[in-house]
C-alpha positions as CSV (number, residue, x, y, z in Angstrom):
1,M,0.4,-0.1,0.2
2,K,1.1,3.9,-0.4
3,V,1.6,6.2,3.2
4,A,2.2,9.8,3.4
5,A,5.3,10.6,4.7
6,I,7.6,14.2,5.0
7,L,10.3,13.7,3.2
8,G,12.7,16.5,4.6
9,E,11.4,20.0,4.9
10,R,7.9,20.8,3.2
11,Q,8.2,18.3,1.1
12,A,5.8,15.4,1.3
13,G,4.7,12.4,-1.1
14,L,3.9,8.9,-1.0
15,V,5.5,5.8,0.1
16,D,5.6,2.0,0.1
17,A,4.3,0.3,3.2
18,P,3.1,-3.4,3.4
19,D,0.3,-4.3,3.8
20,P,-1.7,-4.3,7.0
21,T,-4.2,-7.0,8.2
22,P,-6.5,-7.4,11.0
23,K,-6.0,-8.9,14.5
24,E,-8.2,-10.2,17.1
25,D,-11.1,-7.1,17.0
26,W,-9.0,-4.0,15.7
27,V,-10.1,-3.9,11.7
28,V,-8.4,-2.8,8.9
29,V,-9.6,1.1,7.6
30,K,-8.9,2.1,3.8
31,I,-8.6,6.7,4.8
32,H,-10.2,8.6,2.9
33,A,-9.2,11.7,4.3
34,S,-6.9,12.6,8.1
35,P,-5.4,15.9,8.6
36,M,-2.5,17.4,10.0
37,C,-2.0,18.7,13.2
38,T,0.9,18.4,15.1
39,E,2.3,16.9,11.9
40,Y,2.6,19.7,10.5
41,H,4.9,21.3,11.8
42,A,7.2,18.3,11.2
43,F,6.3,18.9,7.7
44,E,7.9,22.7,7.6
45,H,10.6,21.8,9.9
46,G,11.5,19.0,7.5
47,S,11.2,15.4,10.1
48,K,11.1,12.6,8.3
49,T,7.9,10.7,9.2
50,D,5.4,8.4,7.6
51,G,3.0,8.2,10.8
52,M,1.2,11.0,10.1
53,G,-1.8,11.5,11.0
54,H,-3.4,10.1,14.6
55,E,-7.3,11.2,13.0
56,A,-9.2,9.8,10.0
57,A,-12.4,9.0,8.4
58,G,-12.3,6.2,6.0
59,E,-14.2,3.1,5.0
60,V,-13.2,-0.7,6.6
61,V,-11.5,-2.9,3.9
62,D,-10.8,-5.5,6.2
63,V,-12.1,-7.2,9.5
64,A,-10.3,-10.5,11.6
65,Q,-13.5,-11.5,13.5
66,P,-17.7,-10.3,13.3
67,G,-17.5,-7.0,15.4
68,K,-19.4,-4.0,16.1
69,V,-18.6,-2.9,12.5
70,E,-18.3,-5.0,8.5
71,I,-16.4,-4.2,5.7
72,G,-18.4,-1.6,3.9
73,D,-18.7,0.0,6.9
74,R,-17.5,4.3,7.3
75,V,-15.4,5.2,10.2
76,V,-14.1,7.8,12.5
77,V,-10.6,6.7,14.1
78,M,-9.3,7.4,17.0
79,P,-6.0,9.0,18.2
80,Q,-6.7,6.6,21.4
81,Y,-5.9,2.7,21.4
82,P,-8.0,2.3,24.0
83,C,-9.6,-1.3,25.2
84,G,-12.7,-0.7,24.3
85,K,-13.9,-3.1,26.9
86,C,-14.0,-1.8,30.5
87,V,-16.3,0.6,32.1
88,L,-14.3,4.0,31.2
89,C,-14.7,2.5,27.0
90,T,-18.5,1.2,27.1
91,D,-19.4,3.9,29.0
92,G,-17.7,6.7,26.3
93,D,-15.1,7.8,28.2
94,Y,-12.2,5.8,26.9
95,I,-10.1,8.7,26.5
96,H,-9.2,8.0,30.0
97,C,-9.0,3.8,29.3
98,E,-6.2,2.7,31.2
99,N,-6.0,-1.0,29.8
100,N,-5.1,0.8,26.4
101,Y,-3.2,-0.7,23.8
102,N,0.5,-1.1,23.4
103,F,0.5,-0.3,20.0
104,E,4.0,-1.0,19.2
105,E,3.6,-4.6,20.6
106,F,0.4,-5.1,19.4
107,A,0.8,-4.4,15.3
108,G,4.6,-5.7,15.4
């Protein structure tokens, strides 16, 4: 797949990255739109990264197991990694989750 990346000072482009695969209760989302927040500062100053966009809107394209969303659903991607199962998460206070996933460890 292609991902947006900051390549240098005020330079951006697309780079190749491995296709993601769904795992456990996570899904793969094809991103349709993602704003640049703090990433804009990296763009201005040339800090190279392909980790752009921590907020996004897109479409579910793959699921590991049946769940709350299905392929084709349009979704908003959260910038946190809450467990989704604790009382805080199920009450809608996922930003206060105390059982966050370690995304790097989870995704490998």
